[in-house]
N, C-alpha and C positions, 0 to 999 in steps of 0.2 A: 225162752220157753220155761214154763213153770210146771212143776210136778205137784199133782193133787193126790192125796191118799184118802181112803174112805173106809168106813164100815157101813154095811147095809143090812137091813132086815125088814121085816114087815113094819109098817107104820104103827100098828097096834103094839107090837113088841117094844119098839123104841120110845113111843110116846105115852104108853099106858102101863105096860107090865114092868118096865125097868125104870129106875130113878134117874133117867138121863137128863131130865129137866134140871134136877138138883146139881148134877155135874156141870152142865153148861152154864147155869147161873153162877156157880162158884168160880168157874174159869173166867167168865165175863167180869165178875167183880175183881178178881185178881189182876186181870189185864188192865182194867181202869185204874186200879191203885198203883200199878207199875208203869202207867203210860205206854202200854204195849198195844200195837195195832192188832185188831181181831184177825185171826187166821183160821177160823173154823166156822162152819155153817151147818145147820140142820135143814135138809131139803126133803120135802114130802113129794113122792113120785118124781124123782130126778130123771131127766131125759137122758143123761149120759149112760144110764144103765141099759138103754135101748140100742146102744152102739154094738156093732158086730163083735167088738173085742170082749164084751161082757154078756154075750148071748147065752152061753152055758151057765154063767154065774146067775144071771137074771132068772133063769128057770128054777133055780133053787130057792129063791126068795119069795115068800108068800106075798100076794098082792092085796092092797096097794103097798108098794115098797116105800121106804124112807132111807135116808143116808146122812151121815155126818161126814163132811169132807173138810180137809184141812191141808195146809202146806207143811204142817208139823207132823212128821212121821212118828215121833215118839208119842204124841198125843193119841194118834190112831192106834198105835200098839197098846197103849194103856187102855183105851176103850175096848179093844178086842179081848184083852185079858179080863177086864172088868165085866163085860157083857156076855162073854163066851159064845153065845149062839148067834153070831153075826158073820156075814161074809166080808172079806177084806179085798182091797184091790188098790190100784193106782193107775193114773193116766197123766200124760203130758198134754199141756194146752199151750198154744193152739195146736189142733190137729184136724185132719180132713173130715172126720166123722162127728166130732163134738164141737158145735158152733159156740156154745156158751156153757161153762161148767156149772152155772147156777140156774140154768133153765129147768123149769118143772112142767109137767104135763097136766 
């Protein structure tokens, strides 16, 4: 079983209002230079937010939502501190409700 951590907010907030693209490009560059396998993804309208576990959280996020998910908890903590106005959570996969952590609607 693998644990995924995430920050979620409105798509507009994550892709337009905040410099998230710059952060993700820098992290991607750093991973390539260090031959490290990518462990983070930006998902627009991720389906895992529709699971019953995140029903209350999903109501707080303006639509359409977006999320950055990662297996690196420290990176998600960094994003939470950097972006401030985001929801955070985690889930284990596989599980009965989430068929694919990368599925988008």
